[in-house]
C-alpha positions as CSV (number, residue, x, y, z in Angstrom):
1,X,-196.2,14.8,8.9
2,X,-195.7,17.0,11.8
3,X,-198.9,16.7,13.2
4,X,-199.6,13.0,15.0
5,X,-201.4,10.7,13.3
6,X,-203.5,11.0,16.9
7,X,-203.4,14.7,16.5
8,X,-205.4,14.3,13.2
9,X,-207.6,11.6,13.8
10,X,-209.2,13.8,16.9
11,X,-208.8,17.1,15.9
12,X,-211.8,19.0,15.2
13,X,-212.3,20.9,11.5
14,X,-214.9,23.8,10.6
15,X,-216.7,21.1,9.0
16,X,-217.6,19.4,12.6
17,X,-219.7,22.2,13.6
18,X,-223.5,22.0,12.9
19,X,-223.6,25.5,11.8
20,X,-220.6,24.9,9.1
21,X,-222.5,22.3,7.8
22,X,-226.0,23.5,7.5
23,X,-225.0,26.9,5.8
24,X,-221.5,26.4,4.6
25,X,-222.5,24.9,0.9
26,X,-225.1,27.9,0.2
27,X,-222.6,30.5,1.4
28,X,-219.6,29.2,-0.9
29,X,-221.7,28.3,-3.8
30,X,-222.9,32.1,-3.4
31,X,-219.1,33.2,-3.2
32,X,-218.3,31.2,-6.2
33,X,-221.3,32.4,-8.0
34,X,-220.3,36.7,-7.5
35,X,-217.2,35.8,-8.6
36,X,-218.0,34.5,-11.6
37,X,-217.1,30.7,-11.0
38,X,-219.1,27.5,-11.2
39,X,-218.9,24.2,-9.5
40,X,-218.7,21.1,-11.7
41,X,-218.6,17.8,-10.9
42,X,-219.6,14.8,-8.5
43,X,-217.8,13.4,-5.1
44,X,-218.0,10.1,-5.2
45,X,-219.9,8.4,-2.4
46,X,-217.0,6.3,-0.9
47,X,-215.1,7.0,2.7
48,X,-212.1,7.5,1.7
49,X,-209.6,8.8,-1.0
50,X,-206.7,11.2,-2.5
51,X,-207.6,14.0,-3.6
52,X,-205.5,15.8,-6.5
53,X,-205.7,19.7,-6.7
54,X,-204.4,20.8,-9.8
55,X,-202.7,22.6,-11.8
56,X,-201.4,24.8,-8.6
57,X,-199.5,28.1,-9.8
58,X,-200.7,30.8,-7.5
59,X,-202.1,31.7,-3.9
60,X,-205.4,31.6,-5.4
61,X,-205.9,28.2,-5.6
62,X,-206.2,27.3,-1.7
63,X,-209.7,29.8,-1.1
64,X,-211.1,28.2,-4.4
65,X,-210.4,24.8,-3.0
66,X,-211.6,25.7,0.5
67,X,-214.6,27.3,-1.0
68,X,-215.5,24.0,-3.6
69,X,-214.6,21.5,-0.3
70,X,-217.6,23.3,1.6
71,X,-219.9,23.3,-1.8
72,X,-219.2,19.8,-1.5
73,X,-219.5,19.6,2.0
74,X,-216.4,17.0,1.7
75,X,-214.5,17.3,5.5
76,X,-210.8,16.9,3.7
77,X,-207.6,17.0,5.4
78,X,-204.9,18.7,3.3
79,X,-201.1,19.3,3.7
80,X,-199.1,22.8,3.3
81,X,-195.9,24.2,4.3
82,X,-195.6,24.4,8.5
83,X,-195.1,28.2,7.5
84,X,-198.2,28.7,7.0
85,X,-198.9,27.2,10.5
86,X,-196.9,29.5,12.2
87,X,-198.1,32.2,14.6
88,X,-202.1,33.5,15.2
89,X,-202.7,31.5,11.6
90,X,-202.0,28.1,13.0
91,X,-205.1,27.5,14.8
92,X,-207.3,29.1,11.9
93,X,-205.5,26.3,9.3
94,X,-205.7,23.5,11.4
95,X,-209.6,24.2,11.7
96,X,-209.3,24.1,7.9
97,X,-208.2,20.5,8.3
98,X,-204.5,21.8,7.7
99,X,-201.2,19.5,8.2
100,X,-198.1,21.1,8.5
101,X,-195.0,19.6,6.6
102,X,-191.7,20.7,6.9
103,X,-190.2,20.2,3.7
104,X,-186.7,20.5,4.7
105,X,-186.6,17.3,7.0
106,X,-187.5,13.6,5.8
107,X,-190.2,12.8,7.3
108,X,-192.1,9.3,6.1
109,X,-194.6,11.4,4.5
110,X,-196.2,8.7,2.5
111,X,-195.7,5.9,5.2
112,X,-197.4,8.1,8.1
113,X,-200.5,9.1,5.5
114,X,-200.7,5.2,4.6
115,X,-201.3,4.7,8.8
116,X,-203.7,7.5,9.2
117,X,-205.9,6.2,6.1
118,X,-205.5,2.4,7.6
119,X,-206.7,3.7,10.9
120,X,-209.6,5.7,9.8
121,X,-212.8,4.5,8.4
122,X,-213.6,7.4,6.4
123,X,-210.7,9.8,5.5
124,X,-210.2,11.8,2.7
125,X,-206.5,14.0,2.0
126,X,-206.0,16.9,-0.5
127,X,-202.8,17.3,-2.2
128,X,-201.2,19.6,-4.9
129,X,-199.2,17.3,-7.1
130,X,-197.2,19.8,-8.5
131,X,-196.4,20.7,-4.5
132,X,-195.2,23.8,-4.9
133,X,-196.7,27.4,-6.7
134,X,-193.5,27.8,-8.9
135,X,-192.5,26.1,-12.7
136,X,-191.9,22.1,-11.9
137,X,-190.3,19.9,-14.4
138,X,-192.9,16.9,-13.1
139,X,-195.1,16.2,-10.4
140,X,-194.1,14.9,-7.2
141,X,-195.5,11.3,-6.7
142,X,-196.0,11.1,-3.2
143,X,-199.9,11.3,-3.7
144,X,-199.5,8.4,-5.9
145,X,-197.7,6.0,-3.1
146,X,-200.4,6.8,-0.7
147,X,-203.3,6.2,-2.9
148,X,-201.2,2.8,-3.7
149,X,-200.2,2.1,-0.3
150,X,-203.4,2.5,1.5
151,X,-205.3,0.8,-1.3
152,X,-207.4,3.7,-1.9
153,X,-208.4,5.6,-5.5
154,X,-207.6,9.3,-6.7
155,X,-209.8,12.0,-7.2
156,X,-209.1,14.5,-9.9
157,X,-209.5,17.7,-8.4
158,X,-209.1,21.0,-10.9
159,X,-209.7,24.7,-11.1
160,X,-209.9,26.0,-14.6
161,X,-209.2,29.7,-14.2
162,X,-210.0,30.2,-18.0
163,X,-213.5,28.6,-17.9
164,X,-213.5,29.8,-14.0
165,X,-214.4,26.3,-13.1
166,X,-213.3,23.8,-10.2
167,X,-214.5,21.1,-9.1
168,X,-214.0,17.5,-9.1
169,X,-213.3,14.8,-12.5
170,X,-213.3,11.0,-12.2
171,X,-211.7,8.4,-9.9
172,X,-208.4,6.8,-10.8
173,X,-207.4,3.5,-9.7
174,X,-203.6,3.3,-9.2
175,X,-202.5,0.2,-10.7
176,X,-198.8,0.2,-9.7
177,X,-197.5,1.0,-12.9
178,X,-196.6,4.6,-12.2
179,X,-195.3,5.9,-15.3
180,X,-198.3,4.9,-17.2
181,X,-200.8,6.0,-14.6
182,X,-199.6,9.5,-14.2
183,X,-199.4,9.6,-18.1
184,X,-203.4,9.2,-18.0
185,X,-203.9,11.1,-15.0
186,X,-202.5,14.1,-16.4
187,X,-203.9,14.1,-19.5
188,X,-207.5,14.9,-17.8
189,X,-205.5,18.5,-17.2
190,X,-204.5,18.7,-20.7
191,X,-207.2,21.3,-21.1
192,X,-207.1,23.0,-17.9
193,X,-205.4,26.3,-17.9
194,X,-203.9,27.4,-14.1
195,X,-204.2,31.0,-12.8
196,X,-200.2,31.6,-14.4
197,X,-200.2,29.3,-17.4
198,X,-196.1,29.8,-17.7
199,X,-196.0,28.1,-14.5
200,X,-198.1,25.2,-15.1
201,X,-196.7,21.4,-15.6
202,X,-197.4,20.4,-19.3
C-alpha cells in the first residue's frame, strides 16, 4: 500500500461532496438501467468490512463496480495497480477512493490495511480477490487475512454479465480455517458469469 495511512484517512472522495452524495445514486441507477443492468442485494449497516469484487476479467468491471458503489451510496476505498495513478489520472482515481499498489515490491499490504481498519471508526475496503484480469489458478488471499486480522466481515460483491446484474451478497465472517472458508465463499460465485468466462477462476 503506497499511500500513507494518514493520507487515506484524510483523503476526500467523490462521496464527500454534497451534490454527489444526493444525486449520484439516482444517476448511477439510471445509467445502469440504460445499459440493461440491475442492482441487487443490500449493503449491511455496519461501519467496517472488506468487500470483494468477483469475478474480475475485464476493464468493464471497474465502471460497473463504481456505479454499484454510487448506487448504494457506499463510501469505499479500493486497491488498484500503481500504473493507474500516474499523470493526470492520479487525482481522479484518488478522488474515487483508489489506493495505488506497487505489485513489484513487498509492501506489507495486509498489515498496513489492518492498521487502517484499526485507526478508523468507519472503513470499507473493496478488493478483487483474483488480483488481475488474467486467468488465474487461485485467488490471492490478502483480502481474507485483512478481514481476519482486522476482525471485520467479508461482503461478497459481484457482477454477473450473463444476467447483467450486480450488487452485494451475504456477509461472511472468517473463522481462521482459510481453506474451508474460501471454498464456501467461492461457492457463492459458482453461478455468476464474468465478462470473459474463460478467464474466470472456478
